[in-house]
Steps between C-alpha positions, in 0.01 A plus 500: 500500500770354274782709647461375861490139375824549309660656805396205716641250249826695481530507878436125520773433243746697711403304811556159337713428192613163363774428248266309266143545385520204260665165576557221246640170626505127425331201662704371793686829535473782750507878519582768755322833503684787667302798632563825684246667726462808717670385820416827674133404509478122443809351664296282736194444280419152372596435139343229287492324162157429354335384179196646326390696196420803715592647836166400644520134394860439601556181704801518732752220440771603746585791729798641685366382835456144367140494623356422156696233317319269259814342357870475571554632148429860604719713726467866596812640668490847649863612534382838630721779362678254270179430313210261462547171312253248362630158395292241314642153425383183325324696228207336321303589188194597703709755692444731204286793611476838671661542841539786744756608756315672783560691823238514773366852540194643671206562260691389186804275463798609291513257205688457174420239235732246337408293192654153506524281189629141526600297193648160425876476543670486155650167399875453481676325211406131528768237550476152348651181637455120463341312788768234453864588438622494141865520604567133432253450216428809295404254226182320603459146369125468500469641851247777563627830638297759689624859488357745751459876469489731803536862609672632811268801512143577407145425612215306340739374231377311195744276311489371143747325272544589133679339208695735277440459126593697188148632449326524836579385851262223603355446849604160634384473860320748733692417818840533664617153393601387152491121455735371231480144369547309177149573378542876542847551350466380145746762383736753650326796659558806715270566794459783748284576799286811545416624849232767530244667721269796455781757494810340343633221279846342482658224289755238602819402321467257210479126560641315199406142417697323227371165374788261433300186431127537420277221630168451677652335807879464496581839357812695581496874559729757656366764738700818541424805711702788634680414823480123447791287390 
């Protein structure tokens, strides 16, 4: 009985073949699956994209006749002899799972499985900038300065500021903003921002603070960062 089963599976693979069996992508991204099928027998058959752990539990998300369409994120395009294409956009973490490309066929559909794995988008190198311009007053006479950290790319980003020391870098503030004032800059220090999520971590350029006149209220300190005059 094993030989006929193997023959049937081999025949099914010849009738429908896709360029990927595994797809890894990031949140917010998209992917296109390109498939070829036996146009001699299934040129006018309905094709579909469904989700489920097995063939029997597969829920159709979109089809080539646009009869079943649960979301505008899914598109099945039957280009006939040029191929069959499945496009999925606006990817989300819960899109991770087992999917199938199928062709309607009497008694048993032709189906091939695709495993989709969606992850967070990696963070880019964070940029730091003051919320008020330092162009005319890089030396702050008792005035507080807020420096913000941000990434152009990445999802679910966590920010934290650290102070660089000779022995061990110390956490300063677990957010995107660093608030500098006389009470927090008793001596010259270097700071940097760390941006991270579950799959990557990046550090910003160094923010240097030089204390010119120590004091509790009317202190004087210079703030220097790359790209600021």
